[in-house]
All heavy atoms as a GROMACS GRO file, in nm:
protein
  545
    1MET      N    1  -3.386   4.740   0.994
    1MET     CA    2  -3.373   4.625   1.080
    1MET      C    3  -3.343   4.675   1.220
    1MET      O    4  -3.261   4.764   1.238
    1MET     CB    5  -3.261   4.535   1.027
    1MET     CG    6  -3.233   4.419   1.115
    1MET     SD    7  -3.127   4.289   1.049
    1MET     CE    8  -2.991   4.374   0.979
    2THR      N    9  -3.407   4.615   1.317
    2THR     CA   10  -3.380   4.652   1.455
    2THR      C   11  -3.242   4.601   1.494
    2THR      O   12  -3.195   4.498   1.447
    2THR     CB   13  -3.486   4.593   1.548
    2THR    OG1   14  -3.486   4.451   1.534
    2THR    CG2   15  -3.623   4.648   1.518
    3ALA      N   16  -3.177   4.673   1.580
    3ALA     CA   17  -3.039   4.641   1.615
    3ALA      C   18  -3.029   4.517   1.703
    3ALA      O   19  -2.936   4.438   1.688
    3ALA     CB   20  -2.975   4.760   1.684
    4GLU      N   21  -3.124   4.498   1.794
    4GLU     CA   22  -3.115   4.384   1.884
    4GLU      C   23  -3.254   4.347   1.935
    4GLU      O   24  -3.345   4.427   1.938
    4GLU     CB   25  -3.022   4.415   2.000
    4GLU     CG   26  -3.052   4.544   2.069
    4GLU     CD   27  -2.937   4.592   2.154
    4GLU    OE1   28  -2.823   4.549   2.134
    4GLU    OE2   29  -2.965   4.673   2.242
    5LEU      N   30  -3.265   4.222   1.977
    5LEU     CA   31  -3.389   4.170   2.033
    5LEU      C   32  -3.366   4.131   2.178
    5LEU      O   33  -3.257   4.085   2.213
    5LEU     CB   34  -3.436   4.047   1.955
    5LEU     CG   35  -3.474   4.069   1.810
    5LEU    CD1   36  -3.497   3.935   1.744
    5LEU    CD2   37  -3.598   4.154   1.801
    6SER      N   38  -3.468   4.147   2.259
    6SER     CA   39  -3.457   4.109   2.399
    6SER      C   40  -3.520   3.972   2.418
    6SER      O   41  -3.640   3.953   2.397
    6SER     CB   42  -3.528   4.212   2.486
    6SER     OG   43  -3.525   4.171   2.620
    7LEU      N   44  -3.438   3.875   2.455
    7LEU     CA   45  -3.487   3.740   2.486
    7LEU      C   46  -3.469   3.715   2.635
    7LEU      O   47  -3.359   3.688   2.681
    7LEU     CB   48  -3.410   3.635   2.405
    7LEU     CG   49  -3.427   3.640   2.255
    7LEU    CD1   50  -3.335   3.540   2.188
    7LEU    CD2   51  -3.570   3.613   2.218
    8TYR      N   52  -3.577   3.728   2.709
    8TYR     CA   53  -3.576   3.709   2.853
    8TYR      C   54  -3.472   3.797   2.922
    8TYR      O   55  -3.399   3.754   3.011
    8TYR     CB   56  -3.553   3.562   2.888
    8TYR     CG   57  -3.659   3.472   2.832
    8TYR    CD1   58  -3.632   3.388   2.724
    8TYR    CD2   59  -3.788   3.471   2.885
    8TYR    CE1   60  -3.728   3.306   2.671
    8TYR    CE2   61  -3.886   3.389   2.834
    8TYR     CZ   62  -3.856   3.307   2.726
    8TYR     OH   63  -3.952   3.225   2.675
    9GLY      N   64  -3.461   3.922   2.876
    9GLY     CA   65  -3.370   4.016   2.936
    9GLY      C   66  -3.230   4.015   2.879
    9GLY      O   67  -3.145   4.094   2.917
   10LEU      N   68  -3.203   3.924   2.789
   10LEU     CA   69  -3.072   3.916   2.725
   10LEU      C   70  -3.084   3.974   2.584
   10LEU      O   71  -3.166   3.929   2.504
   10LEU     CB   72  -3.026   3.770   2.716
   10LEU     CG   73  -2.895   3.743   2.647
   10LEU    CD1   74  -2.780   3.802   2.728
   10LEU    CD2   75  -2.875   3.596   2.626
   11TYR      N   76  -3.005   4.075   2.556
   11TYR     CA   77  -3.010   4.140   2.426
   11TYR      C   78  -2.922   4.066   2.326
   11TYR      O   79  -2.803   4.048   2.348
   11TYR     CB   80  -2.967   4.286   2.437
   11TYR     CG   81  -3.069   4.370   2.508
   11TYR    CD1   82  -3.051   4.408   2.640
   11TYR    CD2   83  -3.186   4.409   2.444
   11TYR    CE1   84  -3.145   4.483   2.707
   11TYR    CE2   85  -3.281   4.485   2.509
   11TYR     CZ   86  -3.262   4.521   2.640
   11TYR     OH   87  -3.355   4.595   2.705
   12VAL      N   88  -2.987   4.021   2.218
   12VAL     CA   89  -2.918   3.942   2.115
   12VAL      C   90  -2.925   4.020   1.985
   12VAL      O   91  -3.033   4.067   1.946
   12VAL     CB   92  -2.988   3.805   2.099
   12VAL    CG1   93  -2.920   3.722   1.992
   12VAL    CG2   94  -2.992   3.731   2.230
   13PRO      N   95  -2.813   4.034   1.914
   13PRO     CA   96  -2.816   4.105   1.786
   13PRO      C   97  -2.905   4.031   1.685
   13PRO      O   98  -2.904   3.908   1.678
   13PRO     CB   99  -2.671   4.104   1.739
   13PRO     CG  100  -2.590   4.072   1.858
   13PRO     CD  101  -2.677   3.995   1.951
   14THR      N  102  -2.980   4.107   1.610
   14THR     CA  103  -3.070   4.048   1.511
   14THR      C  104  -2.991   3.972   1.404
   14THR      O  105  -3.034   3.867   1.358
   14THR     CB  106  -3.154   4.158   1.445
   14THR    OG1  107  -3.218   4.234   1.547
   14THR    CG2  108  -3.259   4.100   1.355
   15LEU      N  109  -2.876   4.024   1.370
   15LEU     CA  110  -2.793   3.958   1.269
   15LEU      C  111  -2.749   3.819   1.313
   15LEU      O  112  -2.738   3.728   1.232
   15LEU     CB  113  -2.673   4.045   1.235
   15LEU     CG  114  -2.589   3.999   1.117
   15LEU    CD1  115  -2.673   3.994   0.990
   15LEU    CD2  116  -2.471   4.090   1.097
   16LEU      N  117  -2.727   3.799   1.443
   16LEU     CA  118  -2.690   3.667   1.494
   16LEU      C  119  -2.805   3.569   1.473
   16LEU      O  120  -2.784   3.455   1.430
   16LEU     CB  121  -2.653   3.676   1.642
   16LEU     CG  122  -2.623   3.544   1.711
   16LEU    CD1  123  -2.498   3.480   1.652
   16LEU    CD2  124  -2.608   3.564   1.860
   17LEU      N  125  -2.926   3.610   1.504
   17LEU     CA  126  -3.041   3.521   1.485
   17LEU      C  127  -3.065   3.492   1.339
   17LEU      O  128  -3.096   3.377   1.302
   17LEU     CB  129  -3.165   3.584   1.549
   17LEU     CG  130  -3.159   3.606   1.699
   17LEU    CD1  131  -3.283   3.677   1.748
   17LEU    CD2  132  -3.140   3.474   1.771
   18LEU      N  133  -3.049   3.593   1.254
   18LEU     CA  134  -3.065   3.570   1.110
   18LEU      C  135  -2.955   3.478   1.057
   18LEU      O  136  -2.980   3.396   0.968
   18LEU     CB  137  -3.064   3.702   1.035
   18LEU     CG  138  -3.184   3.793   1.054
   18LEU    CD1  139  -3.165   3.923   0.980
   18LEU    CD2  140  -3.311   3.724   1.011
   19SER      N  141  -2.835   3.489   1.111
   19SER     CA  142  -2.725   3.402   1.070
   19SER      C  143  -2.752   3.257   1.108
   19SER      O  144  -2.724   3.165   1.030
   19SER     CB  145  -2.594   3.447   1.132
   19SER     OG  146  -2.560   3.575   1.088
   20ILE      N  147  -2.805   3.236   1.225
   20ILE     CA  148  -2.839   3.100   1.269
   20ILE      C  149  -2.948   3.042   1.180
   20ILE      O  150  -2.941   2.926   1.138
   20ILE     CB  151  -2.878   3.099   1.417
   20ILE    CG1  152  -2.757   3.132   1.504
   20ILE    CG2  153  -2.937   2.965   1.457
   20ILE    CD1  154  -2.790   3.157   1.649
   21LEU      N  155  -3.048   3.122   1.148
   21LEU     CA  156  -3.155   3.078   1.059
   21LEU      C  157  -3.101   3.045   0.921
   21LEU      O  158  -3.136   2.942   0.861
   21LEU     CB  159  -3.263   3.185   1.050
   21LEU     CG  160  -3.381   3.155   0.957
   21LEU    CD1  161  -3.459   3.034   1.007
   21LEU    CD2  162  -3.469   3.276   0.946
   22ALA      N  163  -3.013   3.129   0.869
   22ALA     CA  164  -2.954   3.106   0.737
   22ALA      C  165  -2.866   2.981   0.738
   22ALA      O  166  -2.862   2.906   0.641
   22ALA     CB  167  -2.875   3.228   0.693
   23LEU      N  168  -2.794   2.957   0.848
   23LEU     CA  169  -2.710   2.839   0.858
   23LEU      C  170  -2.793   2.711   0.857
   23LEU      O  171  -2.760   2.614   0.788
   23LEU     CB  172  -2.624   2.846   0.984
   23LEU     CG  173  -2.529   2.730   1.006
   23LEU    CD1  174  -2.423   2.727   0.897
   23LEU    CD2  175  -2.465   2.740   1.143
   24VAL      N  176  -2.902   2.711   0.931
   24VAL     CA  177  -2.990   2.594   0.934
   24VAL      C  178  -3.050   2.569   0.796
   24VAL      O  179  -3.052   2.455   0.747
   24VAL     CB  180  -3.100   2.612   1.040
   24VAL    CG1  181  -3.206   2.505   1.029
   24VAL    CG2  182  -3.040   2.612   1.180
   25CYS      N  183  -3.096   2.674   0.730
   25CYS     CA  184  -3.154   2.660   0.596
   25CYS      C  185  -3.049   2.614   0.495
   25CYS      O  186  -3.079   2.534   0.407
   25CYS     CB  187  -3.216   2.790   0.551
   25CYS     SG  188  -3.364   2.835   0.641
   26THR      N  189  -2.926   2.662   0.510
   26THR     CA  190  -2.818   2.620   0.420
   26THR      C  191  -2.789   2.471   0.437
   26THR      O  192  -2.770   2.399   0.339
   26THR     CB  193  -2.690   2.701   0.447
   26THR    OG1  194  -2.720   2.839   0.427
   26THR    CG2  195  -2.578   2.661   0.355
   27ARG      N  196  -2.786   2.425   0.560
   27ARG     CA  197  -2.762   2.282   0.585
   27ARG      C  198  -2.873   2.195   0.526
   27ARG      O  199  -2.845   2.092   0.466
   27ARG     CB  200  -2.750   2.254   0.735
   27ARG     CG  201  -2.635   2.322   0.801
   27ARG     CD  202  -2.506   2.258   0.758
   27ARG     NE  203  -2.397   2.326   0.829
   27ARG     CZ  204  -2.272   2.296   0.813
   27ARG    NH1  205  -2.237   2.201   0.730
   27ARG    NH2  206  -2.180   2.362   0.877
   28VAL      N  207  -2.997   2.237   0.546
   28VAL     CA  208  -3.110   2.160   0.493
   28VAL      C  209  -3.108   2.158   0.340
   28VAL      O  210  -3.123   2.052   0.278
   28VAL     CB  211  -3.243   2.218   0.546
   28VAL    CG1  212  -3.362   2.156   0.475
   28VAL    CG2  213  -3.254   2.196   0.696
   29LEU      N  214  -3.086   2.275   0.279
   29LEU     CA  215  -3.080   2.280   0.134
   29LEU      C  216  -2.960   2.203   0.080
   29LEU      O  217  -2.969   2.138  -0.026
   29LEU     CB  218  -3.073   2.425   0.087
   29LEU     CG  219  -3.204   2.502   0.088
   29LEU    CD1  220  -3.180   2.648   0.056
   29LEU    CD2  221  -3.301   2.442  -0.010
   30GLY      N  222  -2.847   2.207   0.151
   30GLY     CA  223  -2.729   2.132   0.109
   30GLY      C  224  -2.754   1.982   0.108
   30GLY      O  225  -2.716   1.913   0.013
   31ARG      N  226  -2.820   1.933   0.210
   31ARG     CA  227  -2.851   1.789   0.214
   31ARG      C  228  -2.951   1.751   0.106
   31ARG      O  229  -2.941   1.644   0.046
   31ARG     CB  230  -2.903   1.751   0.351
   31ARG     CG  231  -2.796   1.754   0.455
   31ARG     CD  232  -2.849   1.713   0.590
   31ARG     NE  233  -2.751   1.741   0.692
   31ARG     CZ  234  -2.685   1.645   0.756
   31ARG    NH1  235  -2.708   1.520   0.728
   31ARG    NH2  236  -2.598   1.677   0.849
   32LEU      N  237  -3.048   1.838   0.082
   32LEU     CA  238  -3.146   1.812  -0.022
   32LEU      C  239  -3.078   1.811  -0.160
   32LEU      O  240  -3.103   1.720  -0.241
   32LEU     CB  241  -3.256   1.918  -0.019
   32LEU     CG  242  -3.364   1.906  -0.125
   32LEU    CD1  243  -3.450   1.784  -0.099
   32LEU    CD2  244  -3.448   2.031  -0.127
   33LEU      N  245  -2.991   1.907  -0.185
   33LEU     CA  246  -2.921   1.912  -0.313
   33LEU      C  247  -2.825   1.795  -0.329
   33LEU      O  248  -2.802   1.748  -0.441
   33LEU     CB  249  -2.847   2.045  -0.326
   33LEU     CG  250  -2.935   2.169  -0.342
   33LEU    CD1  251  -2.849   2.295  -0.338
   33LEU    CD2  252  -3.015   2.163  -0.470
   34MET      N  253  -2.770   1.746  -0.218
   34MET     CA  254  -2.681   1.631  -0.226
   34MET      C  255  -2.758   1.505  -0.265
   34MET      O  256  -2.713   1.424  -0.345
   34MET     CB  257  -2.611   1.610  -0.091
   34MET     CG  258  -2.499   1.508  -0.096
   34MET     SD  259  -2.418   1.485   0.064
   34MET     CE  260  -2.362   1.650   0.098
   35ARG      N  261  -2.878   1.490  -0.210
   35ARG     CA  262  -2.960   1.373  -0.243
   35ARG      C  263  -3.004   1.373  -0.389
   35ARG      O  264  -3.014   1.268  -0.451
   35ARG     CB  265  -3.084   1.368  -0.155
   35ARG     CG  266  -3.057   1.314  -0.022
   35ARG     CD  267  -3.183   1.279   0.048
   35ARG     NE  268  -3.146   1.230   0.179
   35ARG     CZ  269  -3.230   1.184   0.265
   35ARG    NH1  270  -3.357   1.179   0.235
   35ARG    NH2  271  -3.189   1.141   0.380
   36VAL      N  272  -3.032   1.492  -0.440
   36VAL     CA  273  -3.076   1.504  -0.578
   36VAL      C  274  -2.960   1.481  -0.675
   36VAL      O  275  -2.981   1.444  -0.790
   36VAL     CB  276  -3.141   1.643  -0.600
   36VAL    CG1  277  -3.175   1.667  -0.745
   36VAL    CG2  278  -3.263   1.658  -0.513
   37GLY      N  279  -2.837   1.502  -0.629
   37GLY     CA  280  -2.721   1.486  -0.713
   37GLY      C  281  -2.675   1.615  -0.777
   37GLY      O  282  -2.601   1.613  -0.876
   38PHE      N  283  -2.716   1.727  -0.722
   38PHE     CA  284  -2.681   1.857  -0.778
   38PHE      C  285  -2.532   1.887  -0.765
   38PHE      O  286  -2.474   1.957  -0.849
   38PHE     CB  287  -2.764   1.966  -0.708
   38PHE     CG  288  -2.735   2.105  -0.758
   38PHE    CD1  289  -2.784   2.148  -0.879
   38PHE    CD2  290  -2.658   2.192  -0.683
   38PHE    CE1  291  -2.758   2.275  -0.925
   38PHE    CE2  292  -2.630   2.320  -0.728
   38PHE     CZ  293  -2.681   2.360  -0.849
   39TYR      N  294  -2.468   1.834  -0.661
   39TYR     CA  295  -2.328   1.866  -0.637
   39TYR      C  296  -2.233   1.807  -0.742
   39TYR      O  297  -2.117   1.843  -0.747
   39TYR     CB  298  -2.285   1.822  -0.497
   39TYR     CG  299  -2.331   1.920  -0.391
   39TYR    CD1  300  -2.426   1.885  -0.297
   39TYR    CD2  301  -2.279   2.048  -0.386
   39TYR    CE1  302  -2.468   1.975  -0.200
   39TYR    CE2  303  -2.320   2.138  -0.291
   39TYR     CZ  304  -2.414   2.101  -0.199
   39TYR     OH  305  -2.456   2.190  -0.105
   40ARG      N  306  -2.283   1.717  -0.826
   40ARG     CA  307  -2.202   1.669  -0.937
   40ARG      C  308  -2.180   1.779  -1.040
   40ARG      O  309  -2.084   1.776  -1.116
   40ARG     CB  310  -2.269   1.549  -1.005
   40ARG     CG  311  -2.260   1.423  -0.921
   40ARG     CD  312  -2.321   1.306  -0.992
   40ARG     NE  313  -2.467   1.319  -0.981
   40ARG     CZ  314  -2.552   1.294  -1.079
   40ARG    NH1  315  -2.510   1.254  -1.196
   40ARG    NH2  316  -2.682   1.307  -1.060
   41LEU      N  317  -2.268   1.878  -1.042
   41LEU     CA  318  -2.258   1.989  -1.136
   41LEU      C  319  -2.182   2.108  -1.080
   41LEU      O  320  -2.152   2.200  -1.154
   41LEU     CB  321  -2.399   2.034  -1.177
   41LEU     CG  322  -2.490   1.927  -1.237
   41LEU    CD1  323  -2.630   1.983  -1.255
   41LEU    CD2  324  -2.433   1.876  -1.366
   42VAL      N  325  -2.154   2.106  -0.951
   42VAL     CA  326  -2.090   2.220  -0.885
   42VAL      C  327  -1.940   2.198  -0.880
   42VAL      O  328  -1.892   2.090  -0.846
   42VAL     CB  329  -2.147   2.236  -0.740
   42VAL    CG1  330  -2.074   2.343  -0.665
   42VAL    CG2  331  -2.295   2.265  -0.747
   43TRP      N  332  -1.865   2.302  -0.916
   43TRP     CA  333  -1.719   2.293  -0.920
   43TRP      C  334  -1.660   2.280  -0.780
   43TRP      O  335  -1.571   2.199  -0.756
   43TRP     CB  336  -1.662   2.417  -0.990
   43TRP     CG  337  -1.515   2.427  -0.980
   43TRP    CD1  338  -1.423   2.346  -1.042
   43TRP    CD2  339  -1.440   2.521  -0.904
   43TRP    NE1  340  -1.297   2.384  -1.008
   43TRP    CE2  341  -1.303   2.492  -0.925
   43TRP    CE3  342  -1.474   2.627  -0.822
   43TRP    CZ2  343  -1.202   2.564  -0.866
   43TRP    CZ3  344  -1.373   2.700  -0.764
   43TRP    CH2  345  -1.239   2.668  -0.786
   44HIS      N  346  -1.708   2.361  -0.685
   44HIS     CA  347  -1.651   2.364  -0.551
   44HIS      C  348  -1.767   2.368  -0.451
   44HIS      O  349  -1.821   2.475  -0.421
   44HIS     CB  350  -1.562   2.487  -0.536
   44HIS     CG  351  -1.464   2.479  -0.426
   44HIS    ND1  352  -1.500   2.485  -0.294
   44HIS    CD2  353  -1.330   2.464  -0.428
   44HIS    CE1  354  -1.394   2.475  -0.219
   44HIS    NE2  355  -1.287   2.462  -0.299
   45PRO      N  356  -1.806   2.253  -0.395
   45PRO     CA  357  -1.923   2.249  -0.307
   45PRO      C  358  -1.914   2.340  -0.184
   45PRO      O  359  -2.014   2.401  -0.145
   45PRO     CB  360  -1.932   2.102  -0.264
   45PRO     CG  361  -1.861   2.029  -0.372
   45PRO     CD  362  -1.753   2.121  -0.421
   46ALA      N  363  -1.798   2.351  -0.124
   46ALA     CA  364  -1.784   2.436  -0.005
   46ALA      C  365  -1.806   2.583  -0.041
   46ALA      O  366  -1.871   2.657   0.033
   46ALA     CB  367  -1.648   2.417   0.058
   47LEU      N  368  -1.752   2.624  -0.153
   47LEU     CA  369  -1.771   2.761  -0.198
   47LEU      C  370  -1.918   2.787  -0.234
   47LEU      O  371  -1.972   2.895  -0.207
   47LEU     CB  372  -1.681   2.790  -0.318
   47LEU     CG  373  -1.675   2.932  -0.370
   47LEU    CD1  374  -1.625   3.025  -0.261
   47LEU    CD2  375  -1.585   2.939  -0.491
   48PHE      N  376  -1.982   2.688  -0.293
   48PHE     CA  377  -2.124   2.700  -0.326
   48PHE      C  378  -2.208   2.716  -0.199
   48PHE      O  379  -2.296   2.800  -0.194
   48PHE     CB  380  -2.170   2.577  -0.405
   48PHE     CG  381  -2.315   2.577  -0.436
   48PHE    CD1  382  -2.365   2.653  -0.540
   48PHE    CD2  383  -2.404   2.502  -0.361
   48PHE    CE1  384  -2.500   2.654  -0.569
   48PHE    CE2  385  -2.539   2.503  -0.388
   48PHE     CZ  386  -2.587   2.579  -0.493
   49GLU      N  387  -2.180   2.636  -0.096
   49GLU     CA  388  -2.256   2.647   0.029
   49GLU      C  389  -2.228   2.780   0.099
   49GLU      O  390  -2.318   2.837   0.162
   49GLU     CB  391  -2.224   2.531   0.121
   49GLU     CG  392  -2.290   2.402   0.075
   49GLU     CD  393  -2.281   2.293   0.179
   49GLU    OE1  394  -2.237   2.319   0.292
   49GLU    OE2  395  -2.320   2.181   0.145
   50PHE      N  396  -2.105   2.829   0.089
   50PHE     CA  397  -2.070   2.959   0.146
   50PHE      C  398  -2.152   3.070   0.078
   50PHE      O  399  -2.209   3.157   0.145
   50PHE     CB  400  -1.920   2.983   0.129
   50PHE     CG  401  -1.869   3.108   0.192
   50PHE    CD1  402  -1.862   3.120   0.329
   50PHE    CD2  403  -1.826   3.213   0.115
   50PHE    CE1  404  -1.813   3.234   0.388
   50PHE    CE2  405  -1.777   3.329   0.172
   50PHE     CZ  406  -1.771   3.340   0.309
   51ALA      N  407  -2.160   3.065  -0.053
   51ALA     CA  408  -2.238   3.164  -0.128
   51ALA      C  409  -2.386   3.149  -0.098
   51ALA      O  410  -2.458   3.250  -0.084
   51ALA     CB  411  -2.212   3.149  -0.277
   52LEU      N  412  -2.434   3.026  -0.086
   52LEU     CA  413  -2.575   3.003  -0.054
   52LEU      C  414  -2.610   3.060   0.083
   52LEU      O  415  -2.718   3.119   0.101
   52LEU     CB  416  -2.605   2.852  -0.058
   52LEU     CG  417  -2.748   2.809  -0.034
   52LEU    CD1  418  -2.840   2.865  -0.141
   52LEU    CD2  419  -2.756   2.657  -0.029
   53PHE      N  420  -2.519   3.046   0.180
   53PHE     CA  421  -2.541   3.102   0.312
   53PHE      C  422  -2.560   3.254   0.305
   53PHE      O  423  -2.653   3.309   0.364
   53PHE     CB  424  -2.423   3.068   0.404
   53PHE     CG  425  -2.424   3.143   0.534
   53PHE    CD1  426  -2.510   3.106   0.635
   53PHE    CD2  427  -2.341   3.252   0.554
   53PHE    CE1  428  -2.513   3.174   0.755
   53PHE    CE2  429  -2.342   3.321   0.673
   53PHE     CZ  430  -2.428   3.282   0.774
   54PHE      N  431  -2.473   3.322   0.231
   54PHE     CA  432  -2.482   3.467   0.225
   54PHE      C  433  -2.602   3.514   0.143
   54PHE      O  434  -2.660   3.619   0.170
   54PHE     CB  435  -2.353   3.529   0.173
   54PHE     CG  436  -2.251   3.544   0.281
   54PHE    CD1  437  -2.147   3.456   0.291
   54PHE    CD2  438  -2.264   3.644   0.375
   54PHE    CE1  439  -2.054   3.468   0.394
   54PHE    CE2  440  -2.173   3.657   0.478
   54PHE     CZ  441  -2.067   3.569   0.487
   55ILE      N  442  -2.642   3.437   0.044
   55ILE     CA  443  -2.763   3.469  -0.030
   55ILE      C  444  -2.884   3.458   0.061
   55ILE      O  445  -2.972   3.547   0.062
   55ILE     CB  446  -2.778   3.379  -0.154
   55ILE    CG1  447  -2.673   3.415  -0.258
   55ILE    CG2  448  -2.918   3.387  -0.212
   55ILE    CD1  449  -2.662   3.317  -0.372
   56LEU      N  450  -2.891   3.352   0.139
   56LEU     CA  451  -3.003   3.336   0.233
   56LEU      C  452  -3.000   3.443   0.342
   56LEU      O  453  -3.105   3.497   0.378
   56LEU     CB  454  -3.000   3.197   0.295
   56LEU     CG  455  -3.036   3.082   0.202
   56LEU    CD1  456  -3.011   2.949   0.271
   56LEU    CD2  457  -3.180   3.094   0.157
   57LEU      N  458  -2.882   3.473   0.394
   57LEU     CA  459  -2.871   3.577   0.498
   57LEU      C  460  -2.916   3.712   0.445
   57LEU      O  461  -2.990   3.784   0.512
   57LEU     CB  462  -2.728   3.585   0.550
   57LEU     CG  463  -2.701   3.686   0.660
   57LEU    CD1  464  -2.784   3.656   0.783
   57LEU    CD2  465  -2.552   3.688   0.693
   58GLY      N  466  -2.874   3.747   0.326
   58GLY     CA  467  -2.917   3.873   0.265
   58GLY      C  468  -3.066   3.876   0.238
   58GLY      O  469  -3.132   3.979   0.256
   59SER      N  470  -3.121   3.763   0.195
   59SER     CA  471  -3.265   3.755   0.169
   59SER      C  472  -3.345   3.771   0.298
   59SER      O  473  -3.444   3.845   0.301
   59SER     CB  474  -3.300   3.621   0.104
   59SER     OG  475  -3.234   3.606  -0.017
   60PHE      N  476  -3.303   3.704   0.404
   60PHE     CA  477  -3.374   3.716   0.532
   60PHE      C  478  -3.365   3.857   0.587
   60PHE      O  479  -3.462   3.911   0.640
   60PHE     CB  480  -3.320   3.616   0.634
   60PHE     CG  481  -3.346   3.473   0.600
   60PHE    CD1  482  -3.260   3.374   0.642
   60PHE    CD2  483  -3.456   3.435   0.525
   60PHE    CE1  484  -3.283   3.242   0.611
   60PHE    CE2  485  -3.480   3.304   0.493
   60PHE     CZ  486  -3.394   3.206   0.537
   61SER      N  487  -3.250   3.919   0.572
   61SER     CA  488  -3.232   4.055   0.620
   61SER      C  489  -3.321   4.152   0.541
   61SER      O  490  -3.383   4.242   0.599
   61SER     CB  491  -3.086   4.096   0.607
   61SER     OG  492  -3.068   4.228   0.643
   62THR      N  493  -3.326   4.133   0.410
   62THR     CA  494  -3.412   4.218   0.328
   62THR      C  495  -3.560   4.198   0.362
   62THR      O  496  -3.635   4.295   0.369
   62THR     CB  497  -3.388   4.189   0.178
   62THR    OG1  498  -3.250   4.209   0.150
   62THR    CG2  499  -3.472   4.278   0.091
   63LEU      N  500  -3.599   4.075   0.381
   63LEU     CA  501  -3.738   4.047   0.418
   63LEU      C  502  -3.773   4.109   0.552
   63LEU      O  503  -3.885   4.156   0.573
   63LEU     CB  504  -3.764   3.897   0.420
   63LEU     CG  505  -3.772   3.829   0.285
   63LEU    CD1  506  -3.783   3.679   0.305
   63LEU    CD2  507  -3.888   3.881   0.206
   64LEU      N  508  -3.680   4.108   0.645
   64LEU     CA  509  -3.705   4.165   0.777
   64LEU      C  510  -3.717   4.317   0.773
   64LEU      O  511  -3.800   4.375   0.841
   64LEU     CB  512  -3.594   4.124   0.875
   64LEU     CG  513  -3.615   4.164   1.020
   64LEU    CD1  514  -3.735   4.089   1.077
   64LEU    CD2  515  -3.491   4.135   1.101
   65THR      N  516  -3.636   4.382   0.691
   65THR     CA  517  -3.640   4.528   0.686
   65THR      C  518  -3.757   4.580   0.603
   65THR      O  519  -3.804   4.690   0.627
   65THR     CB  520  -3.509   4.585   0.629
   65THR    OG1  521  -3.487   4.530   0.500
   65THR    CG2  522  -3.393   4.558   0.719
   66ASN      N  523  -3.804   4.504   0.507
   66ASN     CA  524  -3.913   4.549   0.419
   66ASN      C  525  -4.045   4.482   0.453
   66ASN      O  526  -4.130   4.466   0.368
   66ASN     CB  527  -3.878   4.518   0.273
   66ASN     CG  528  -3.761   4.598   0.226
   66ASN    OD1  529  -3.735   4.705   0.275
   66ASN    ND2  530  -3.691   4.545   0.130
   67ARG      N  531  -4.065   4.444   0.576
   67ARG     CA  532  -4.188   4.371   0.612
   67ARG      C  533  -4.308   4.462   0.634
   67ARG      O  534  -4.418   4.415   0.642
   67ARG     CB  535  -4.165   4.286   0.734
   67ARG     CG  536  -4.136   4.367   0.857
   67ARG     CD  537  -4.114   4.281   0.976
   67ARG     NE  538  -4.065   4.365   1.084
   67ARG     CZ  539  -4.078   4.334   1.209
   67ARG    NH1  540  -4.135   4.222   1.242
   67ARG    NH2  541  -4.032   4.414   1.301
   68GLY      N  542  -4.290   4.588   0.652
   68GLY     CA  543  -4.405   4.670   0.685
   68GLY      C  544  -4.415   4.787   0.598
   68GLY      O  545  -4.503   4.857   0.574
   0.00000   0.00000   0.00000
């Protein structure tokens, strides 16, 4: 994984961008799972969303490093 990206001359860590992407995906999936009623089966919703965030962050990071 590259250490940082240049956005209009401003260097931003790649992990920050991946974290923002994972956060947005976690929110979308959380709302979708709430509508379906999945959270009735989950013991601790906040802990579940925390784990989902890190699963998505790890997946995005792995996809970025193994893309070529």
